[in-house]
C-alpha positions as CSV (number, residue, x, y, z in Angstrom):
1,M,56.6,-53.2,-15.1
2,V,54.2,-50.2,-15.1
3,G,51.4,-50.3,-12.6
4,L,47.9,-50.9,-14.0
5,A,45.3,-48.3,-13.5
6,A,42.1,-49.4,-11.9
7,V,39.6,-50.3,-14.7
8,S,36.2,-48.8,-14.0
9,R,33.1,-50.2,-15.7
10,P,30.8,-47.7,-17.4
11,I,27.8,-46.9,-15.4
12,T,24.5,-46.7,-17.2
13,V,21.1,-45.3,-16.2
14,V,18.1,-47.6,-16.8
15,T,14.5,-47.7,-15.9
16,F,12.6,-50.0,-13.5
17,R,12.7,-53.8,-14.0
18,P,11.1,-56.1,-11.4
19,E,14.5,-57.7,-10.8
20,L,15.7,-54.3,-9.5
21,A,13.0,-53.9,-6.8
22,A,15.2,-55.4,-4.1
23,A,18.1,-53.1,-5.0
24,F,15.8,-50.1,-4.8
25,A,14.8,-51.1,-1.2
26,E,18.3,-52.0,-0.2
27,L,19.8,-48.7,-1.4
28,N,17.1,-46.6,0.3
29,R,16.9,-48.5,3.5
30,A,20.7,-48.1,3.9
31,W,20.7,-44.2,3.9
32,I,17.4,-43.8,5.8
33,E,18.4,-46.1,8.6
34,E,21.8,-44.4,8.8
35,F,20.3,-41.0,9.4
36,F,16.7,-41.5,10.4
37,R,14.2,-44.2,10.9
38,L,12.2,-46.0,8.3
39,E,8.6,-44.7,8.3
40,A,5.3,-46.1,7.0
41,A,5.5,-43.9,3.9
42,D,8.9,-45.3,3.1
43,A,7.7,-48.9,3.5
44,K,4.9,-48.4,1.0
45,L,7.2,-47.4,-1.7
46,L,10.1,-49.7,-0.9
47,D,8.0,-52.9,-0.5
48,D,6.6,-52.8,-4.1
49,P,8.0,-50.0,-6.3
50,G,6.4,-51.5,-9.3
51,R,3.0,-51.2,-7.9
52,A,3.5,-48.1,-5.8
53,I,5.5,-45.9,-8.3
54,V,5.6,-47.4,-11.8
55,D,2.0,-48.6,-12.3
56,P,0.3,-45.2,-11.3
57,G,2.5,-43.5,-14.0
58,G,5.8,-42.8,-12.3
59,Q,9.3,-44.3,-13.0
60,V,12.3,-45.6,-11.0
61,F,15.8,-45.0,-12.4
62,F,18.9,-47.0,-11.6
63,A,22.5,-46.3,-12.1
64,I,23.9,-49.8,-13.0
65,E,27.6,-50.8,-13.0
66,G,28.2,-54.2,-14.4
67,D,25.2,-56.3,-13.0
68,H,24.8,-54.1,-9.8
69,A,22.6,-51.1,-9.0
70,V,24.7,-48.5,-7.4
71,G,22.2,-45.7,-7.3
72,T,18.5,-45.0,-7.7
73,A,15.9,-42.2,-7.8
74,A,12.1,-42.2,-8.5
75,A,9.7,-39.9,-10.3
76,I,6.5,-40.4,-8.3
77,R,3.3,-39.3,-10.0
78,V,1.2,-37.2,-7.6
79,S,-1.2,-35.9,-10.2
80,P,-1.1,-35.5,-14.0
81,T,1.0,-32.2,-13.7
82,T,2.8,-32.8,-10.4
83,Y,5.6,-35.4,-9.7
84,E,7.8,-35.9,-6.6
85,L,11.5,-36.6,-6.9
86,G,11.9,-39.3,-4.2
87,K,13.9,-42.1,-2.9
88,M,17.3,-40.9,-4.3
89,A,20.2,-43.0,-3.0
90,V,23.8,-43.7,-4.2
91,R,25.9,-46.4,-2.7
92,P,28.6,-44.7,-0.5
93,S,31.4,-46.3,-2.6
94,H,30.0,-44.4,-5.7
95,Q,29.2,-41.1,-4.2
96,G,31.1,-38.1,-5.6
97,Q,31.0,-39.4,-9.2
98,G,28.0,-37.4,-10.4
99,L,25.5,-40.3,-10.1
100,G,23.1,-38.3,-8.1
101,E,23.1,-35.6,-10.7
102,R,22.6,-38.1,-13.5
103,L,19.7,-39.7,-11.7
104,G,18.2,-36.4,-10.7
105,R,18.3,-35.2,-14.4
106,A,16.7,-38.5,-15.5
107,V,13.8,-37.8,-13.1
108,I,13.5,-34.2,-14.2
109,D,13.4,-35.3,-17.9
110,Y,10.9,-38.0,-17.2
111,A,8.5,-35.6,-15.3
112,R,8.9,-32.9,-18.1
113,A,8.1,-35.5,-20.8
114,Q,5.0,-36.6,-18.9
115,G,3.7,-33.0,-18.9
116,A,4.5,-32.0,-15.3
117,T,4.5,-28.4,-14.5
118,C,5.8,-29.0,-10.9
119,L,8.4,-31.4,-9.7
120,Y,9.1,-31.3,-5.9
121,L,11.0,-33.0,-3.2
122,E,11.0,-33.2,0.5
123,T,14.2,-33.7,2.5
124,N,15.9,-33.0,5.7
125,S,18.1,-30.0,6.6
126,R,20.8,-32.4,8.0
127,L,21.4,-33.6,4.4
128,A,23.4,-30.5,3.2
129,N,25.2,-32.3,0.3
130,A,21.8,-33.5,-1.0
131,I,20.3,-30.0,-0.8
132,R,23.3,-28.6,-2.7
133,L,22.7,-31.2,-5.4
134,Y,19.0,-30.3,-5.6
135,Q,19.9,-26.6,-6.0
136,R,22.4,-27.5,-8.9
137,L,19.5,-29.4,-10.5
138,G,17.4,-26.3,-10.4
139,F,15.2,-26.8,-7.3
140,A,14.4,-23.9,-5.1
141,H,13.2,-23.7,-1.5
142,S,9.5,-23.1,-1.3
143,T,6.6,-23.5,1.1
144,P,5.0,-26.9,1.1
145,P,1.4,-26.9,-0.2
146,H,0.4,-29.7,2.2
147,P,1.9,-31.5,5.3
148,S,4.5,-34.1,4.6
149,D,3.9,-37.9,5.0
150,Y,7.5,-38.0,6.5
151,A,8.2,-36.9,10.1
152,R,11.9,-36.1,9.0
153,A,10.9,-33.8,6.2
154,D,11.7,-30.2,7.1
155,V,12.8,-28.9,3.7
156,Y,10.5,-28.6,0.7
157,M,12.0,-27.7,-2.7
158,E,10.5,-27.5,-6.2
159,V,11.2,-26.8,-9.8
160,R,8.4,-25.5,-12.1
161,F,8.1,-26.1,-15.8
162,D,6.0,-24.1,-18.3
163,R,3.6,-26.0,-20.6
164,K,6.4,-26.4,-23.1
165,G,8.6,-28.2,-20.6
166,A,11.2,-25.4,-19.9
167,A,12.3,-24.8,-16.3
């Protein structure tokens, strides 16, 4: 008898639905609490992503396998032309499969489609793998235009788009 290869289910990227709010919080709390501590700015977004992110014009994306969210990332509207890529998390069992890149591209495409000229992110220098991912996505280190809401943020990166949406 020939051994059966593990069957993997396709992973799709979908936008926010209220029933995914708990998964958004759980995925992000896991990585934040592993490396840092949960801050007030985190809680504001995690407690009600529909109201805090989607209602003001942003979007939350999820990588879904079967019935389970295995990754997430948010496009947070800061102004009509500025968005933040925030709250990106991929379940450890699914890391290394390109899901972070897929979610990051979904955020970039969304921000560009909304007319953004700047998409930025804040992270921590301890997260070297994340920083390499952001660089692959086209983000470059820059000087933050304002102080961060996060005590842990010591890296600011951005990608700029022209009015036609090109990076």
